[in-house]
TORSERO-754575 format. One line per 3 residues: number of its first residue (from 1); for each residue x, y, z of N, C-alpha, C. Coordinates in Angstrom, 1 decimal. Example, Ala and Ser with C-alpha at 12.3 -4.5 7.8 and 13.67 -1.06 7.14 Angstrom:
1) 13.2,-5.7,7.8,12.3,-4.5,7.8,13.2,-3.3,7.8 | 12.8,-2.2,7.1,13.7,-1.1,7.1,12.9,0.0,7.9
//
This chain:
1) 0.8,-1.1,0.0,0.0,-0.1,-0.1,0.9,1.2,0.1 | 0.5,2.2,-0.8,1.2,3.6,-0.9,1.1,4.1,0.5 | 2.3,4.9,0.9,2.5,5.4,2.2,3.0,6.7,2.1
4) 2.6,7.7,2.8,3.2,9.1,2.8,3.5,9.5,4.3 | 4.6,10.5,4.3,4.8,11.2,5.5,4.3,12.5,5.2 | 3.3,13.0,6.1,2.7,14.5,6.0,3.2,15.3,7.0
7) 3.4,16.6,6.6,3.9,17.5,7.5,3.3,18.9,7.5 | 3.2,19.7,8.7,2.9,20.9,8.8,3.9,21.8,9.7 | 4.3,22.9,9.1,5.4,23.5,10.1,5.0,25.1,9.9
10) 5.5,25.7,11.0,5.6,27.2,11.0,6.9,27.7,10.5 | 6.9,28.7,9.5,8.2,29.2,9.1,8.0,30.7,9.0 | 8.9,31.4,9.7,8.7,32.9,9.6,8.8,33.3,8.1
13) 7.9,34.3,7.8,7.7,34.8,6.4,9.0,35.3,5.8 | 9.9,35.8,6.6,11.2,36.2,6.0,12.2,35.2,5.6 | 11.8,33.9,6.2,12.7,32.8,6.0,12.3,31.8,4.9
16) 11.3,32.3,4.1,10.7,31.5,3.0,11.7,30.9,1.9 | 12.6,31.8,1.6,13.7,31.3,0.6,14.6,30.4,1.3 | 15.0,30.7,2.5,15.9,30.0,3.3,15.4,28.5,3.5
19) 14.1,28.5,3.7,13.5,27.1,3.9,13.4,26.4,2.7 | 13.2,27.0,1.5,13.1,26.3,0.2,14.4,25.8,-0.1 | 15.6,26.6,0.1,16.9,26.0,-0.1,17.2,24.9,0.8
22) 16.9,25.0,2.1,17.1,23.9,3.0,16.5,22.6,2.4 | 15.3,22.7,2.1,14.4,21.5,1.7,15.0,21.0,0.3 | 15.5,21.9,-0.6,16.1,21.4,-1.8,17.4,20.8,-1.5
25) 18.1,21.3,-0.4,19.5,20.6,-0.3,19.4,19.2,0.3 | 18.3,18.9,1.0,18.2,17.5,1.5,17.5,16.5,0.7 | 17.1,17.0,-0.4,16.3,16.1,-1.3,17.2,14.7,-1.7
28) 18.5,14.8,-2.0,19.3,13.7,-2.4,19.4,12.5,-1.2 | 19.3,13.2,0.0,19.5,12.4,1.2,18.2,11.4,1.3 | 17.1,12.2,1.2,15.8,11.3,1.2,15.6,10.4,0.0
31) 15.8,10.9,-1.1,15.6,10.0,-2.3,16.6,8.9,-2.3 | 17.7,8.9,-1.7,18.7,7.9,-1.6,18.0,6.7,-0.9 | 17.2,7.1,0.1,16.7,6.1,1.0,15.2,5.9,0.9
34) 14.8,6.0,-0.4,13.3,5.4,-0.8,12.2,6.4,-1.0 | 12.6,7.7,-0.8,11.6,8.6,-1.0,11.3,8.7,-2.6 | 10.0,8.6,-3.0,9.8,8.7,-4.4,9.2,10.1,-4.8
37) 8.7,10.9,-4.1,8.3,12.3,-4.4,8.3,13.1,-3.1 | 8.9,14.4,-3.2,8.8,15.2,-2.1,8.2,16.6,-2.6 | 7.3,17.1,-1.9,6.5,18.2,-2.2,6.5,19.2,-1.1
40) 6.8,20.5,-1.3,6.8,21.5,-0.2,6.0,22.6,-0.7 | 5.0,23.1,0.1,4.0,24.1,-0.3,4.1,25.2,0.8 | 3.8,26.5,0.3,3.6,27.6,1.3,2.4,28.1,1.2
43) 1.8,28.3,2.3,0.4,28.9,2.6,0.2,30.3,1.9 | -0.8,30.4,1.2,-1.2,31.7,0.5,-2.7,32.1,0.8 | -3.4,31.1,1.2,-4.8,31.3,1.6,-5.3,30.3,2.8
46) -4.8,30.6,3.8,-5.0,29.7,5.0,-6.0,30.4,6.0 | -7.2,29.9,6.1,-8.2,30.6,6.9,-8.1,30.4,8.3 | -8.5,31.3,9.1,-8.6,31.1,10.6,-9.8,30.4,10.9
49) -9.9,29.6,11.8,-11.0,28.7,12.1,-11.6,29.2,13.5 | -12.8,28.8,13.7,-13.5,29.0,15.1,-12.9,28.1,16.1 | -12.6,26.8,15.9,-12.3,25.8,16.9,-10.8,25.5,16.7
52) -10.4,25.3,15.5,-9.0,25.2,15.4,-8.6,25.4,13.8 | -7.3,25.5,13.4,-6.9,25.8,12.0,-5.4,25.4,12.0 | -4.9,25.6,10.8,-3.4,25.2,10.6,-2.5,26.1,11.4
55) -2.9,27.3,11.7,-2.0,28.1,12.5,-1.7,27.6,13.9 | -3.0,27.3,14.6,-3.0,26.7,15.8,-2.5,25.3,15.9 | -2.6,24.7,14.8,-2.1,23.2,14.7,-0.5,23.2,15.0
58) 0.2,24.4,14.6,1.7,24.4,14.9,2.0,25.4,15.8 | 1.0,25.9,16.6,1.4,27.1,17.5,2.0,28.3,16.9 | 1.6,28.7,15.7,2.1,29.7,14.7,2.3,31.0,15.7
61) 3.3,31.7,15.5,3.5,33.1,16.2,3.3,34.1,15.1 | 3.2,35.2,15.4,3.0,36.5,14.5,4.2,36.5,13.6 | 3.8,36.6,12.3,4.8,36.6,11.2,5.2,35.2,10.6
64) 4.6,34.2,11.3,4.8,32.7,10.7,4.0,32.5,9.4 | 4.4,31.9,8.3,3.8,31.4,7.3,3.7,29.8,7.6 | 2.8,29.2,6.9,2.4,27.8,7.1,3.0,26.8,5.9
67) 3.7,25.8,6.3,4.2,25.0,5.3,3.4,23.7,5.5 | 3.0,23.3,4.2,2.1,22.0,4.0,2.9,21.2,3.1 | 3.4,20.0,3.6,4.3,19.1,2.7,4.1,17.7,2.9
70) 4.5,16.9,1.9,4.6,15.4,2.0,5.6,14.7,1.2 | 5.9,13.6,1.7,7.1,12.7,1.1,6.2,11.4,0.8 | 6.3,10.9,-0.4,5.7,9.6,-0.8,6.7,8.5,-0.7
73) 6.2,7.3,-0.3,6.9,6.1,-0.3,6.2,4.9,-0.9 | 6.7,4.0,-1.4,6.1,2.8,-1.8,5.3,2.0,-0.9 | 5.7,2.1,0.4,5.0,1.4,1.4,5.5,1.9,2.8
76) 4.9,1.5,3.9,5.3,1.8,5.3,6.6,1.1,5.5 | 6.7,-0.1,5.0,8.0,-0.9,5.2,9.2,-0.2,4.5 | 9.0,0.3,3.2,10.0,1.0,2.5,10.4,2.1,3.4
79) 9.4,2.9,4.0,9.9,4.1,4.7,10.7,3.7,5.8 | 10.3,2.8,6.7,10.9,2.4,7.9,12.4,1.9,7.6 | 12.5,1.2,6.7,13.9,0.5,6.2,14.7,1.7,5.7
82) 14.3,2.6,5.0,14.9,3.8,4.6,15.3,4.8,5.7 | 14.3,5.0,6.5,14.5,5.9,7.7,15.6,5.5,8.5 | 15.6,4.1,8.9,16.7,3.6,9.9,18.0,3.6,9.3
85) 18.1,3.5,7.8,19.4,3.5,7.2,19.8,4.8,7.1 | 19.0,5.8,6.8,19.1,7.3,6.7,19.8,8.0,8.0 | 19.4,7.5,9.0,19.9,7.9,10.3,21.5,7.6,10.6
88) 21.8,6.6,9.9,23.2,6.3,10.0,24.1,7.0,8.9 | 23.4,7.7,8.0,24.1,8.4,7.0,25.1,9.6,7.5 | 26.2,9.7,7.1,27.1,10.9,7.5,26.6,12.1,7.2
91) 25.6,12.2,6.1,25.1,13.6,5.8,24.1,14.1,6.8 | 23.5,13.2,7.6,22.8,13.6,8.7,23.5,14.6,9.7 | 24.8,14.6,9.7,25.5,15.4,10.4,25.7,16.8,10.0
94) 25.3,17.1,8.7,25.4,18.3,8.1,24.1,19.2,8.2 | 23.1,18.8,9.2,22.1,19.7,9.4,22.4,21.1,9.9 | 21.8,22.0,9.4,22.2,23.6,9.9,21.9,23.7,11.3
97) 22.9,24.4,11.9,22.8,24.8,13.2,21.6,25.6,13.7 | 21.4,26.5,12.8,20.3,27.4,13.0,19.3,27.3,11.8 | 18.4,26.4,11.9,17.5,26.1,10.7,16.5,27.2,10.6
100) 15.9,27.4,9.4,15.1,28.7,9.3,13.6,28.4,9.8 | 13.4,27.5,10.7,12.1,27.3,11.3,12.3,26.6,12.6 | 11.2,26.6,13.4,11.2,26.0,14.8,10.7,24.4,14.7
103) 11.8,23.5,14.6,11.3,22.2,14.5,10.5,21.5,15.6 | 10.5,22.1,16.8,9.7,21.6,17.8,8.2,21.9,17.6 | 7.9,22.8,16.7,6.5,23.1,16.4,6.1,22.5,15.0
106) 7.0,21.8,14.4,6.6,21.1,13.1,5.9,19.7,13.6 | 4.9,19.4,13.0,4.1,18.1,13.2,4.3,17.3,12.0 | 4.4,16.1,12.3,4.5,15.0,11.0,3.8,13.6,11.6
109) 3.5,12.8,10.6,3.1,11.5,10.9,3.0,10.7,9.5 | 3.0,9.5,9.8,2.9,8.5,8.6,1.4,8.2,8.2 | 1.1,8.2,7.1,-0.4,7.8,6.6,-0.4,6.8,5.5
112) -1.4,6.0,5.6,-1.7,5.0,4.7,-2.6,5.6,3.5 | -2.4,5.5,2.3,-3.2,6.0,1.3,-4.7,5.3,1.2 | -5.5,6.2,1.3,-7.0,5.7,1.2,-7.4,5.5,-0.2
115) -7.0,6.6,-1.1,-7.2,6.6,-2.6,-6.6,7.7,-3.2 | -6.5,7.4,-4.5,-5.8,8.5,-5.4,-6.6,8.4,-6.8 | -6.6,9.9,-7.3,-7.3,10.1,-8.6,-6.6,11.2,-9.3
118) -6.4,10.8,-10.5,-5.7,11.8,-11.4,-4.2,11.4,-11.4 | -3.3,12.3,-11.8,-1.8,12.0,-12.0,-1.1,13.1,-11.6 | 0.0,13.0,-10.9,0.7,14.1,-10.4,1.7,14.8,-11.4
121) 1.6,15.9,-11.2,2.6,16.7,-12.2,2.0,17.9,-12.6 | 2.8,19.0,-12.7,2.4,20.1,-13.5,1.5,21.2,-12.4 | 1.5,20.8,-11.3,0.6,21.7,-10.2,1.5,22.8,-9.7
124) 0.6,23.9,-9.6,1.2,25.1,-9.0,0.6,25.6,-7.7 | -0.5,24.9,-7.5,-1.4,25.3,-6.3,-2.0,24.0,-5.7 | -1.9,24.0,-4.4,-2.5,22.6,-3.6,-3.5,23.2,-2.6
127) -4.6,22.4,-2.5,-5.5,22.6,-1.4,-5.2,21.3,-0.4 | -4.8,21.7,0.6,-4.5,20.6,1.7,-5.4,20.6,3.0 | -5.6,19.5,3.6,-6.5,19.4,4.6,-6.1,18.3,5.7
130) -6.4,18.3,6.8,-6.3,17.5,7.8,-7.6,17.4,8.6 | -8.2,16.2,8.9,-9.4,16.0,9.6,-9.5,14.8,10.6 | -10.3,15.1,11.6,-10.6,13.9,12.6,-11.7,13.2,12.0
133) -11.6,11.7,12.0,-12.7,10.8,11.5,-12.9,9.7,12.4 | -14.1,9.3,12.9,-14.2,8.2,13.8,-13.5,6.9,13.0 | -12.7,6.2,13.7,-12.2,5.0,13.1,-13.2,4.1,12.5
136) -14.3,4.0,13.3,-15.4,3.0,12.7,-16.1,3.5,11.5 | -15.9,4.8,11.0,-16.5,5.3,10.0,-15.5,5.3,8.7 | -14.3,4.5,8.7,-13.4,4.6,7.8,-13.9,4.2,6.4
139) -14.7,3.2,6.3,-15.1,2.8,4.8,-16.2,3.9,4.3 | -17.0,4.5,5.1,-17.9,5.6,4.7,-17.1,6.7,4.2 | -16.0,7.1,5.1,-15.2,8.2,4.7,-14.4,8.1,3.4
142) -13.9,6.8,3.1,-13.2,6.5,1.9,-14.2,6.7,0.8 | -15.4,6.1,0.9,-16.4,6.2,-0.3,-16.6,7.8,-0.6 | -16.8,8.6,0.6,-17.1,10.1,0.3,-15.9,10.7,-0.4
145) -14.6,10.2,0.1,-13.4,10.9,-0.6,-13.3,10.5,-2.1 | -13.8,9.3,-2.3,-13.6,8.8,-3.8,-14.5,9.6,-4.6 | -15.7,9.9,-4.1,-16.6,10.8,-4.9,-16.0,12.3,-5.1
148) -15.5,12.7,-3.8,-15.0,14.0,-3.8,-13.6,14.4,-4.7 | -13.0,13.2,-4.8,-11.9,13.4,-5.6,-12.2,13.5,-7.1 | -13.2,12.6,-7.5,-13.6,12.7,-8.9,-14.4,14.0,-9.3
151) -15.1,14.5,-8.4,-15.7,15.9,-8.5,-14.7,16.9,-8.8 | -13.6,16.8,-8.0,-12.4,17.8,-8.2,-11.7,17.5,-9.5 | -11.5,16.3,-9.9,-10.8,16.1,-11.2,-11.7,16.6,-12.3
154) -12.9,16.3,-12.2,-13.9,16.7,-13.3,-14.0,18.2,-13.4 | -13.6,18.9,-12.3,-13.7,20.4,-12.2,-12.3,21.0,-12.7 | -11.3,20.3,-13.0,-10.1,20.8,-13.4,-8.9,20.5,-12.5
157) -9.0,19.7,-11.6,-7.9,19.3,-10.6,-7.0,18.3,-11.4 | -5.8,18.2,-11.0,-4.9,17.4,-11.7,-4.7,16.0,-11.0 | -4.7,16.1,-9.6,-4.4,14.9,-8.9,-4.9,15.2,-7.4
160) -5.5,14.0,-6.7,-5.9,14.1,-5.4,-5.6,13.0,-4.6 | -5.3,13.0,-3.5,-5.0,11.9,-2.6,-5.6,12.1,-1.3 | -6.2,11.0,-0.7,-6.7,11.0,0.5,-5.8,9.9,1.5
163) -5.5,10.3,2.8,-4.7,9.1,3.4,-5.2,9.1,5.0 | -4.7,8.1,5.7,-5.3,7.8,6.9,-4.4,7.3,8.0 | -4.4,7.7,9.2,-3.6,7.2,10.3,-4.3,7.0,11.6
166) -4.2,6.0,12.1,-4.8,5.6,13.5,-4.0,5.7,14.7 | -2.8,5.6,14.4,-1.7,5.3,15.6,-0.7,6.5,15.5 | -1.1,7.7,15.9,0.0,8.8,15.8,0.5,9.1,17.2
169) 1.8,9.2,17.2,2.5,9.4,18.4,2.2,10.7,19.0 | 2.2,10.9,20.3,2.0,12.2,21.0,3.3,13.1,20.6 | 3.1,14.4,20.3,4.3,15.4,20.1,4.5,16.0,21.5
172) 5.8,16.6,21.7,6.2,17.2,22.9,5.5,18.6,22.8 | 5.3,19.3,21.7,4.7,20.6,21.8,3.3,20.4,21.1 | 3.2,19.9,20.0,1.8,19.7,19.3,2.0,18.5,18.4
175) 0.9,18.1,17.9,0.9,16.8,16.9,-0.3,17.0,16.1 | -0.6,16.1,15.2,-1.7,15.9,14.3,-2.9,15.7,15.1 | -2.9,15.0,16.0,-4.0,14.9,16.8,-4.5,16.0,17.6
178) -3.6,16.8,18.2,-3.9,18.1,18.7,-4.5,19.1,17.7 | -3.9,18.9,16.6,-4.2,19.9,15.4,-5.7,19.9,15.2 | -6.4,18.7,15.3,-7.8,18.6,15.0,-8.6,18.2,16.1
181) -7.9,18.4,17.3,-8.7,18.1,18.6,-9.2,16.7,18.5 | -8.5,15.8,18.0,-9.0,14.4,17.8,-9.5,13.7,19.2 | -10.5,13.0,19.0,-11.2,12.3,20.4,-10.8,10.9,20.5
184) -11.0,10.2,21.5,-10.9,8.8,21.6,-11.8,8.2,20.5 | -11.0,7.2,19.8,-11.8,6.5,18.8,-11.7,7.1,17.4 | -11.0,8.2,17.3,-10.9,9.0,16.0,-9.5,8.7,15.3
187) -9.4,8.7,14.1,-8.3,8.6,13.3,-8.0,10.1,12.7 | -7.0,10.2,12.1,-6.6,11.5,11.6,-6.5,11.2,10.0 | -7.1,12.0,9.2,-7.0,11.9,7.8,-6.2,13.2,7.3
190) -5.4,12.9,6.3,-4.5,13.9,5.6,-4.6,13.8,4.0 | -5.0,14.8,3.6,-5.2,14.8,2.0,-4.9,16.1,1.3 | -4.8,16.0,0.1,-4.6,17.2,-0.8,-5.2,17.0,-2.1
193) -5.4,18.2,-2.9,-5.9,18.3,-4.2,-4.8,19.2,-5.0 | -4.4,18.8,-6.0,-3.4,19.5,-6.8,-4.1,20.1,-8.1 | -3.9,21.5,-8.2,-4.5,22.1,-9.4,-3.4,22.8,-10.2
196) -3.5,23.2,-11.4,-2.6,23.9,-12.3,-2.2,25.2,-11.7 | -3.1,25.9,-11.0,-2.8,27.3,-10.6,-3.9,27.5,-9.5 | -3.8,28.7,-8.7,-4.8,29.2,-7.9,-6.1,29.5,-8.6
199) -5.7,30.2,-9.7,-6.9,30.7,-10.5,-7.8,29.4,-11.0 | -7.0,28.4,-11.3,-7.8,27.1,-11.8,-8.6,26.5,-10.7 | -8.0,26.7,-9.5,-8.7,26.2,-8.2,-10.1,26.9,-8.1
202) -9.9,28.4,-8.1,-11.1,29.2,-7.9,-12.1,28.9,-8.9 | -12.0,28.7,-10.3,-12.7,28.3,-11.2,-13.4,27.0,-11.0 | -12.5,26.0,-10.6,-12.9,24.7,-10.2,-13.8,24.7,-9.2
205) -13.7,25.5,-8.1,-14.6,25.6,-7.1,-16.0,25.9,-7.4 | -16.0,26.8,-8.2,-17.5,27.1,-8.8,-18.1,26.0,-9.3 | -17.3,25.2,-10.1,-17.9,24.1,-10.7,-18.3,22.9,-9.8
208) -17.5,22.8,-8.8,-17.6,21.8,-7.7,-18.9,22.1,-6.9 | -19.2,23.4,-6.7,-20.2,23.7,-5.8,-21.5,23.6,-6.5 | -21.5,23.6,-7.8,-22.8,23.2,-8.6,-23.0,21.8,-9.0
211) -22.0,21.0,-8.6,-22.1,19.5,-9.0,-23.1,18.9,-8.0 | -24.0,18.1,-8.6,-25.0,17.5,-7.8,-24.4,16.3,-6.9 | -23.3,15.9,-7.1,-22.6,14.9,-6.3,-22.0,15.4,-5.0
214) -22.0,16.8,-4.9,-21.4,17.4,-3.5,-22.6,17.1,-2.6 | -22.1,17.0,-1.3,-23.1,16.9,-0.3,-23.8,18.3,0.0 | -25.1,18.1,0.2,-25.8,19.4,0.4,-25.8,19.8,1.9
217) -26.3,20.9,2.1,-26.4,21.6,3.4,-27.0,20.5,4.5 | -26.5,20.3,5.6,-27.3,19.3,6.4,-26.9,17.9,6.3 | -26.1,17.5,5.2,-25.9,16.2,4.9,-25.2,15.5,6.0
220) -25.4,14.2,6.2,-24.8,13.3,7.1,-23.4,13.1,6.8 | -22.3,13.6,7.5,-21.1,13.4,7.2,-20.3,12.5,8.0 | -19.2,11.7,7.5,-18.5,10.9,8.4,-17.3,11.5,9.1
223) -17.5,12.7,9.3,-16.4,13.6,9.9,-17.0,14.7,10.7 | -16.3,15.3,11.6,-16.8,16.7,12.2,-16.1,17.8,11.4 | -16.7,18.5,10.5,-16.4,19.5,9.7,-16.0,20.7,10.5
226) -16.4,20.9,11.7,-15.9,22.0,12.5,-14.6,21.9,13.0 | -14.0,20.6,12.9,-12.6,20.5,13.5,-11.7,20.2,12.2 | -12.2,20.2,11.0,-11.4,19.9,9.9,-10.6,21.2,9.6
229) -9.2,21.1,9.4,-8.4,22.3,9.1,-7.9,22.2,7.6 | -7.7,23.4,6.9,-7.5,23.3,5.6,-6.8,24.7,5.1 | -6.2,24.6,3.9,-5.7,25.9,3.4,-5.3,25.7,1.9
232) -5.0,26.9,1.4,-4.3,26.7,0.0,-3.0,27.2,-0.1 | -2.3,26.5,-0.9,-0.7,26.6,-0.8,-0.1,26.7,-2.2 | 0.9,27.6,-2.4,1.6,27.5,-3.7,2.8,26.4,-3.5
235) 3.1,25.8,-4.7,4.0,24.8,-4.6,5.5,25.5,-4.7 | 6.3,25.2,-3.5,7.5,25.7,-3.6,8.5,24.7,-4.2 | 8.4,23.3,-4.0,9.3,22.3,-4.6,8.4,21.2,-4.9
238) 8.7,20.7,-6.0,8.2,19.3,-6.3,9.3,18.4,-7.0 | 9.7,17.5,-6.4,10.9,16.7,-7.1,10.3,16.0,-8.4 | 9.0,15.7,-8.5,8.6,15.2,-9.8,9.0,16.1,-11.0
241) 8.7,17.3,-10.5,8.9,18.6,-11.6,10.3,18.7,-11.7 | 11.2,18.7,-10.8,12.6,18.7,-10.8,13.2,17.7,-11.8 | 12.7,16.4,-11.6,13.1,15.4,-12.6,12.9,15.5,-13.9
244) 11.5,16.1,-14.1,11.3,16.4,-15.6,11.9,17.5,-16.2 | 12.5,18.4,-15.5,13.2,19.6,-15.9,14.6,19.1,-16.1 | 15.0,18.1,-15.4,16.6,17.7,-15.3,16.8,17.0,-16.7
//
């Protein structure tokens, strides 16, 4: 089963370029140990929520931007094998002494892929989300996501993925469970939709809202939408695109 490591992180807005360089510099280390694709995105339309949001998920401070990113692996086994080997690599000692963000407030976890639609490549804009979902409603949630992905693709999206994690470790400062105020018996879903551009997303949203397959107001949903967090992001780095340009 496909597997990804998902991340959210706060980065001071003035450190955007430094973060991008740092992320680019470590690509060879991760790809040498099994990473199939690495995508880094910078928040450009991240709303504030009543209960929680992506800013509170990472204890963002004034002037912080939000990073939404993921790393694809063939399987959880491939990730674990690669990660253990990577920790022994001499290049791990080259980590910057003063990184351009606070790693203690970065949150990350591994997720099994629930479903995928479309094909990765050519995206300039990403809509990312994290949501709490009762573990008992996994099948219903997967079915809903399958429909929603197809609606997005039909409206102009390029690629959409939904993923799932039930055993997320507690973080010292924050974590994905705290990010969505997950309750006992709830899993955490992590997903994204890739679009050619922010303009394409805005045009696509109008089409999606008019699509009869979209859940209507008051529909019974297999998740608590009030604790779902989401945002729109520009793509800073995509190793798939780098390969294509190489």
